[in-house]
PANU-74013 format. One line per field, with one value per residue (C-alpha): residue number from 1; x, y, z. Coordinates in pm, 1 decimal, padded with zeros to 6 digits, always signed. Layout:
PANU-74013
n	(NUM,...)
u	(X,...)
v	(Y,...)
w	(Z,...)
END
This chain:
PANU-74013
n	(1,2,3,4,5,6,7,8,9,10,11,12,13,14,15,16,17,18,19,20,21,22,23,24,25,26,27,28,29,30,31,32,33,34,35,36,37,38,39,40,41,42,43,44,45,46,47,48,49,50,51,52,53,54,55,56,57,58,59,60,61,62,63,64,65,66,67,68,69,70,71,72,73,74,75,76,77,78,79,80,81,82,83,84,85,86,87,88,89,90,91,92,93,94,95,96,97,98,99,100,101,102,103,104,105,106,107,108,109,110,111,112,113,114,115,116,117,118,119,120,121,122,123,124,125,126,127,128,129,130,131,132,133,134,135,136,137,138,139,140,141,142,143,144,145,146,147,148,149,150,151,152,153,154,155,156,157,158,159,160,161,162,163,164,165,166,167,168,169,170,171,172,173,174,175,176,177,178,179,180,181,182,183,184,185,186,187,188,189,190,191,192,193,194,195,196,197,198,199,200,201,202,203,204,205,206,207,208,209,210,211,212,213,214,215,216,217,218,219,220,221,222,223,224,225,226,227,228,229,230,231,232,233,234,235,236,237,238,239,240,241,242,243,244,245,246,247,248,249,250,251,252,253,254,255,256,257,258,259,260,261,262,263,264,265,266,267,268,269,270,271,272,273,274,275,276,277,278,279,280,281,282,283,284,285,286,287,288,289,290,291,292,293,294,295,296,297,298,299,300,301,302,303,304,305,306,307,308,309,310,311,312,313,314,315,316,317,318,319,320,321,322,323,324,325,326,327,328,329,330,331,332,333,334,335,336,337,338,339,340,341,342,343,344,345,346,347,348,349,350,351,352,353,354,355,356,357,358,359,360,361,362,363,364,365,366,367,368,369,370,371,372,373,374,375,376,377,378,379,380,381,382,383,384,385,386,387,388,389,390,391,392,393,394,395)
u	(-00618.3,-00816.7,-00695.0,-00794.4,-01157.4,-01180.9,-01003.9,-01263.4,-01593.3,-01512.0,-01520.5,-01798.2,-01905.6,-01815.1,-01982.9,-02282.6,-02291.8,-02189.5,-02511.1,-02714.6,-02618.9,-02705.6,-03089.1,-03109.2,-03372.5,-03539.8,-03567.7,-03624.5,-03293.6,-03097.6,-02811.6,-02390.5,-02268.9,-01911.2,-01702.6,-01382.1,-01041.0,-00711.4,-00433.7,-00099.2,+00174.5,+00505.4,+00695.9,+01037.8,+01196.4,+01475.2,+01624.5,+01878.5,+02143.3,+02291.7,+02206.7,+01991.8,+01693.5,+01479.3,+01239.8,+00934.4,+00639.3,+00302.9,+00033.6,-00310.0,-00624.6,-00891.6,-01216.3,-01508.4,-01800.5,-02165.0,-02425.0,-02759.0,-02976.9,-03291.7,-03369.2,-03197.3,-02862.1,-02605.3,-02246.3,-01920.6,-01626.8,-01301.2,-00959.5,-00673.6,-00420.9,-00028.4,+00215.1,+00527.4,+00896.9,+01165.8,+01482.1,+01383.7,+01343.5,+01696.2,+01793.2,+01547.7,+01560.9,+01247.8,+01026.5,+00947.7,+00803.6,+00626.3,+00459.9,+00239.3,+00218.3,-00137.8,-00244.8,-00559.4,-00628.4,-00690.7,-00367.5,-00551.7,-00271.8,-00086.7,+00265.7,+00184.0,+00589.4,+00874.7,+01215.5,+01494.7,+01336.4,+00964.3,+00666.0,+00314.0,+00097.2,-00274.5,-00505.1,-00849.1,-00952.6,-01307.8,-01517.6,-01785.3,-02161.0,-02404.5,-02805.8,-03071.3,-03337.9,-03505.8,-03344.4,-03040.3,-02744.0,-02471.1,-02164.6,-01953.4,-01544.0,-01323.4,-01453.9,-01427.2,-01536.9,-01551.3,-01575.5,-01400.9,-01543.7,-01270.1,-01112.9,-00707.3,-00640.6,-00922.5,-00800.7,-01140.0,-01008.4,-00930.4,-01028.9,-00872.0,-00581.8,-00459.0,-00231.1,-00316.5,+00001.8,-00137.7,-00348.4,-00372.3,-00555.9,-00877.8,-01066.7,-00846.6,-00755.7,-01016.1,-01052.6,-01104.9,-01407.1,-01747.2,-01991.3,-02348.5,-02538.9,-02823.9,-03024.8,-03204.6,-03337.9,-03307.7,-02977.1,-02826.8,-02668.0,-02525.4,-02221.3,-02042.6,-01709.2,-01431.9,-01116.0,-00878.4,-00527.9,-00249.9,-00100.5,-00446.6,-00459.8,-00817.8,-00949.5,-01298.7,-01492.6,-01862.5,-01984.0,-02273.5,-02372.3,-02662.9,-02797.0,-02857.9,-02835.5,-02857.7,-02499.6,-02368.5,-02187.4,-02014.5,-01869.9,-01645.4,-01471.6,-01231.1,-00952.8,-00639.3,-00393.0,-00227.1,-00524.8,-00481.0,-00825.0,-00930.0,-01198.1,-01279.2,-01541.4,-01581.1,-01854.2,-01946.4,-02170.7,-02248.5,-02213.9,-02350.3,-02109.1,-01840.9,-01817.9,-01648.6,-01540.2,-01322.6,-01190.6,-01047.0,-00924.3,-00705.6,-00521.4,-00412.1,-00184.2,-00308.1,-00122.2,+00053.3,+00220.4,+00536.9,+00652.3,+00304.4,+00228.6,-00091.2,-00187.4,-00377.8,-00435.2,-00705.9,-00831.9,-00965.8,-01107.1,-01239.9,-01412.8,-01599.0,-01692.6,-01664.0,-01628.2,-01644.4,-01688.2,-01342.3,-01313.6,-01103.5,-01011.8,-00797.8,-00700.9,-00440.7,-00345.2,-00249.9,-00054.6,+00084.8,+00287.4,+00315.9,+00651.9,+00738.7,+00797.1,+01123.6,+01149.7,+01030.1,+01157.2,+00927.6,+00848.3,+00660.6,+00455.6,+00400.0,+00285.6,-00061.9,+00044.9,+00064.4,-00175.4,-00389.4,-00150.6,+00113.4,-00060.0,+00118.5,+00479.2,+00515.2,+00344.0,+00176.3,+00088.4,-00147.9,-00263.0,-00424.3,-00553.9,-00726.0,-00914.7,-00965.7,-01154.9,-01022.7,-01239.9,-01538.6,-01222.4,-00940.6,-00837.1,-00556.7,-00493.3,-00250.3,-00175.1,-00003.7,+00134.1,+00338.2,+00522.2,+00682.7,+00988.8,+01026.0,+00962.2,+00684.5,+00536.2,+00362.0,+00194.6,+00057.7,-00141.6,-00290.1,-00632.2,-00747.9,-01062.1,-00972.7,-01313.1,-01587.5,-01402.8,-01026.2,-00840.5,-00475.8,-00273.1,+00042.7,+00116.2,+00419.8,+00526.6,+00813.6,+00898.8,+01166.5,+01219.6,+01396.9,+01363.2,+01535.3,+01733.8,+01623.9,+01343.7,+01471.0,+01765.6,+01894.5,+01701.2,+01870.8,+01718.7,+01632.8,+01465.0,+01258.4,+01087.1,+00828.3,+00668.2,+00400.5,+00221.3,-00098.7,-00369.7,-00667.3,-00948.3,-01300.4,-01521.5)
v	(-02053.5,-01754.6,-01824.9,-02166.0,-02083.0,-01816.6,-02021.9,-02266.6,-02090.1,-01946.7,-02275.7,-02364.2,-02007.5,-02078.0,-02415.5,-02327.9,-02031.7,-02295.6,-02518.4,-02253.8,-02138.7,-02527.6,-02525.6,-02130.3,-02189.3,-02483.5,-02329.1,-01975.9,-01817.8,-01601.4,-01736.3,-01617.0,-01320.3,-01369.2,-01082.0,-00954.1,-00930.8,-00977.3,-00779.9,-00754.5,-00486.8,-00432.6,-00175.2,+00050.1,+00251.0,+00442.8,+00614.0,+00929.2,+00769.3,+00526.7,+00546.8,+00213.6,+00081.5,-00174.8,-00365.8,-00563.3,-00774.2,-00876.8,-01086.5,-00984.9,-01194.5,-01049.0,-01261.3,-01140.6,-01314.3,-01171.8,-01330.5,-01214.9,-01503.2,-01325.0,-00955.3,-00857.5,-01075.3,-01046.4,-01179.8,-01081.8,-01285.9,-01110.6,-01273.8,-01087.2,-01342.7,-01190.3,-01322.8,-01117.6,-01120.3,-00878.7,-00693.7,-00585.5,-00907.9,-00960.0,-00575.1,-00600.6,-01007.6,-00876.2,-00808.7,-01170.7,-01201.4,-00882.3,-00951.8,-01180.1,-00953.2,-00889.9,-00634.2,-00777.1,-00952.8,-01278.9,-01395.2,-01422.0,-01360.8,-01677.3,-01679.2,-01962.3,-02002.9,-01732.5,-01743.4,-01454.9,-01296.5,-01368.9,-01412.8,-01574.7,-01421.0,-01446.4,-01228.7,-01246.9,-00876.1,-00848.0,-01119.0,-01029.4,-01054.7,-00830.9,-00824.2,-00551.6,-00514.2,-00213.7,+00123.2,-00089.9,-00228.1,-00545.8,-00612.2,-00816.8,-00935.6,-00801.5,-00487.7,-00156.7,+00071.3,+00487.6,+00750.3,+00967.6,+01290.9,+01458.0,+01280.2,+01235.0,+01248.8,+01143.2,+01239.9,+01101.2,+00734.6,+00578.8,+00236.9,+00165.9,+00444.7,+00369.6,+00541.5,+00785.9,+00646.9,+00282.4,+00290.1,-00107.2,-00155.2,+00069.1,-00163.1,-00052.7,-00245.2,-00379.3,-00416.6,-00710.2,-00502.5,-00526.2,-00223.9,-00109.2,+00173.3,+00285.4,+00517.9,+00737.0,+00933.8,+00951.1,+01116.5,+01073.0,+00778.1,+00690.0,+00446.5,+00281.7,+00063.9,-00161.1,-00333.2,-00525.6,-00548.9,-00807.2,-00735.2,-00736.9,-00398.8,-00185.9,+00084.2,+00191.9,+00468.9,+00640.1,+00857.0,+01085.6,+01239.9,+01461.3,+01663.5,+02061.7,+02322.1,+02049.6,+01979.9,+01640.3,+01687.4,+01449.8,+01463.8,+01144.0,+01044.8,+00720.9,+00593.0,+00467.6,+00217.0,+00330.3,+00501.1,+00795.3,+01004.6,+01148.7,+01433.0,+01497.4,+01597.5,+01699.2,+01828.0,+01795.3,+02029.9,+02180.8,+02523.2,+02511.2,+02264.7,+02289.6,+02054.0,+02155.1,+01922.7,+01866.7,+01670.8,+01777.5,+01511.7,+01618.0,+01374.3,+01356.5,+01132.1,+00891.8,+00847.5,+00526.9,+00709.0,+00833.2,+00948.9,+01086.5,+01438.2,+01658.0,+01635.1,+01808.4,+01681.0,+01872.7,+01804.6,+02048.7,+02002.4,+02128.7,+01940.6,+02031.7,+01886.8,+02104.9,+02136.9,+01787.7,+01562.5,+01730.3,+01659.0,+01846.2,+01858.9,+02070.1,+01953.2,+02071.2,+01862.2,+02034.0,+01862.9,+02063.3,+01887.4,+01987.6,+01775.2,+01634.4,+01291.8,+01163.1,+01171.7,+00847.6,+00739.5,+00778.8,+00390.9,+00491.4,+00734.3,+00523.4,+00191.0,+00166.5,+00418.3,+00251.1,+00457.1,+00786.5,+01003.6,+00878.7,+01055.9,+01353.1,+01414.1,+01766.5,+02021.1,+02141.6,+01909.9,+01991.8,+01835.9,+01935.4,+01663.4,+01667.1,+01380.3,+01442.3,+01167.8,+01270.9,+00995.9,+00795.4,+00509.9,+00712.8,+00926.7,+01099.7,+01247.4,+01433.8,+01516.4,+01721.1,+01762.4,+02054.5,+01988.0,+02349.1,+02331.1,+01926.0,+01889.0,+01785.0,+01460.6,+01430.7,+01172.2,+01138.9,+00850.1,+00722.7,+00472.7,+00331.3,+00093.8,-00208.6,-00361.4,-00340.9,-00518.3,-00481.6,-00196.2,-00075.8,+00163.4,+00376.9,+00535.7,+00739.7,+00869.4,+01079.8,+01190.0,+01492.9,+01619.1,+01581.2,+01198.4,+00992.4,+00665.6,+00516.4,+00590.1,+00838.1,+00948.6,+01294.5,+01371.6,+01422.0,+01519.8,+01216.5,+01178.7,+00856.4,+00797.8,+00497.5,+00363.8,+00146.2,-00051.9,-00230.2,-00469.2,-00499.0,-00759.5,-00745.1,-01032.9)
w	(-02092.0,-02224.7,-02588.5,-02595.1,-02468.5,-02727.3,-03014.4,-02917.8,-02909.2,-03235.3,-03368.6,-03204.4,-03366.2,-03752.9,-03718.1,-03632.1,-03899.5,-04162.3,-04025.6,-03986.9,-04378.6,-04490.2,-04314.3,-04347.1,-04652.6,-04417.6,-04102.3,-04226.2,-04089.1,-04286.2,-04414.2,-04256.5,-04525.8,-04648.0,-04792.5,-04808.7,-05049.7,-05129.3,-05174.0,-05313.9,-05215.2,-05325.7,-05120.3,-05164.4,-04904.4,-05006.9,-04710.3,-04733.5,-04501.1,-04490.9,-04932.8,-04939.3,-05097.7,-04895.7,-05107.6,-04947.0,-05018.7,-04863.1,-04978.9,-04738.9,-04757.6,-04541.7,-04425.2,-04285.0,-04178.1,-04049.9,-03890.4,-03784.2,-03730.0,-03521.1,-03477.8,-03206.9,-03227.8,-03451.8,-03450.9,-03659.4,-03740.3,-03908.3,-04007.9,-04116.2,-04302.9,-04436.2,-04586.7,-04613.2,-04703.0,-04824.3,-04709.1,-04402.4,-04234.1,-04232.3,-04129.5,-03841.7,-03662.6,-03464.7,-03716.7,-03786.0,-03442.2,-03389.5,-03691.9,-03499.1,-03170.5,-03046.0,-02794.4,-02663.0,-02344.6,-02583.9,-02767.7,-03116.6,-03341.3,-03480.8,-03629.6,-03895.5,-04035.3,-03977.4,-04154.7,-04190.9,-04458.7,-04432.6,-04193.5,-04219.9,-03977.4,-03870.7,-03668.9,-03572.8,-03530.2,-03481.7,-03288.1,-03136.7,-03016.6,-03011.6,-02816.1,-02890.4,-02687.7,-02824.1,-02691.3,-02566.9,-02730.3,-02572.6,-02765.2,-02607.0,-02763.8,-03026.6,-03191.4,-03292.7,-03041.8,-03227.9,-03017.3,-03313.8,-03438.9,-03679.4,-03966.5,-03895.5,-03571.6,-03291.2,-02918.6,-02844.2,-02973.0,-02631.5,-02720.7,-03071.8,-03158.9,-03532.9,-03752.3,-04041.5,-04268.9,-04227.8,-04569.9,-04601.6,-04262.1,-04322.4,-04093.7,-03826.7,-03478.2,-03224.2,-02851.8,-02661.4,-02439.6,-02309.3,-02489.2,-02344.4,-02567.3,-02485.0,-02795.8,-02613.7,-02905.5,-03248.3,-03232.3,-02928.3,-02727.5,-02360.1,-02406.7,-02128.4,-02228.9,-02090.7,-02233.4,-02124.8,-02277.2,-02341.7,-01962.4,-01804.4,-01789.9,-01786.9,-01960.6,-01902.2,-01990.7,-02076.1,-02338.5,-02347.1,-02704.2,-02776.9,-03103.4,-03097.7,-03317.7,-03623.8,-03421.0,-03253.9,-02924.5,-02678.3,-02363.5,-02235.6,-01946.0,-01875.5,-01653.6,-01829.4,-01686.8,-01375.8,-01273.7,-01505.0,-01537.7,-01890.9,-01986.6,-02315.7,-02541.3,-02960.8,-03174.9,-03571.4,-03760.0,-04091.5,-04188.7,-04542.1,-04775.6,-04497.2,-04198.8,-03922.4,-03623.9,-03346.1,-03015.3,-02727.7,-02422.2,-02108.2,-01959.1,-01582.2,-01407.9,-01182.1,-00835.2,-00946.3,-01218.8,-01142.9,-01488.5,-01615.2,-01662.9,-01767.8,-02122.7,-02357.1,-02737.4,-02951.9,-03337.5,-03534.3,-03880.9,-04165.0,-04478.7,-04777.8,-05140.4,-05390.0,-05795.1,-05939.2,-05637.1,-05518.8,-05203.3,-04920.5,-04572.3,-04289.6,-04009.7,-03707.8,-03386.1,-03097.3,-02790.6,-02509.6,-02213.9,-01842.2,-01873.6,-02247.3,-02253.5,-02447.4,-02824.2,-03017.4,-03314.7,-03657.7,-03652.7,-03325.2,-03485.1,-03834.2,-03688.5,-03515.4,-03150.7,-02848.6,-02649.8,-02774.2,-02579.7,-02886.5,-03200.0,-03222.7,-03384.7,-03259.6,-03060.0,-03347.6,-03662.2,-03947.2,-04285.0,-04559.3,-04821.7,-05146.3,-05330.2,-05699.3,-05884.7,-06234.6,-06401.4,-06274.7,-06261.9,-06202.9,-05866.2,-05723.9,-05389.3,-05236.5,-04834.9,-04729.2,-04353.5,-04178.3,-03839.9,-03769.1,-03641.0,-03699.2,-04047.9,-04299.3,-04467.8,-04836.1,-04958.9,-05297.9,-05414.5,-05787.7,-05745.4,-06081.7,-06101.9,-06325.2,-06285.6,-06047.8,-05794.7,-05878.2,-05791.9,-05864.9,-05654.0,-05617.7,-05329.1,-05232.5,-04863.2,-04824.2,-04434.3,-04410.2,-04017.3,-03709.7,-03587.3,-03304.1,-03425.2,-03074.9,-02839.6,-02580.4,-02814.7,-02956.1,-03253.0,-03610.8,-03944.6,-04147.1,-04538.0,-04549.0,-04934.9,-04903.1,-05248.3,-05288.8,-05548.1,-05414.4,-05670.0,-05445.7,-05481.1,-05327.2,-05311.8)
END
């Protein structure tokens, strides 16, 4: 029922946008803006054991529509359409079904067609209305709630966990939420948010952010599903040309969580731009668990983590990434991640600007380490080579 109501609302909103666009000049109402992109991505995954090569292909289209008819009201709708096909579907029969899964309380993901080797899916991952009254802002619908400070791992980002490795989804997931923000000063805000997931479980929290000593600080408190308590904080500042950021979150299990245990996640990062716009990021993530959870597979970490508690591969993860603009039209990037006692990750990439709105990218991802073949299973050494060729056109 919720899905039908939401879809009807989206259709009405879209129709209203088109009507407003036709009448914008006559009525003096700003027309909606439309943007997005098309991408064509080919991937090759090489497995060490068994010795195999897996080819896949994906065509992706993203449509972004934004409208602000009045100074105090705005809305946004974004749709992600994908046509995926290849050998992965034959190896994993559940892949076509899972491609259309939606974690929100409103199921806004649609599997338009599927077969043994392909799936056509469409997902609405932004659909919200925002009202602004002087220093107060209210947003309702599927939206991105960003409480992060660091650049790679975000223990404070309780509402929208994402994967660092998912380069093809820069927008990141949205939450079905209500968010209220009070901008009490030019650099400070207090925020409260509540979201519900597909099973009806609630995540609710509050954040207070302020500026002091030319630095941004924040503290937060939240309740996750199963009444799990979270307390945390973060900061971001600059020492000359160096950026210094950090986040910490403490998770305490609720009374109805039989298997939960205390956990602390902390990330600290340093970033700097030097030489000819070279950009360097160094970040460390530390995880402490009172009772370590069963080991997960590499794919559990590779794709969007189920919760913020699933960010870490190991107790200590360290990453260094360097972006080098060789020319204004050609950029080289290299990321290296160390997982002490577990393994490593390497991620070189090359980006070519073919025109003002057309880009070609060659991306590699190499994982080697101790990972479980199935959730909770024993760890064995595995090596994966993932290679991607992508062409992306923005409009």
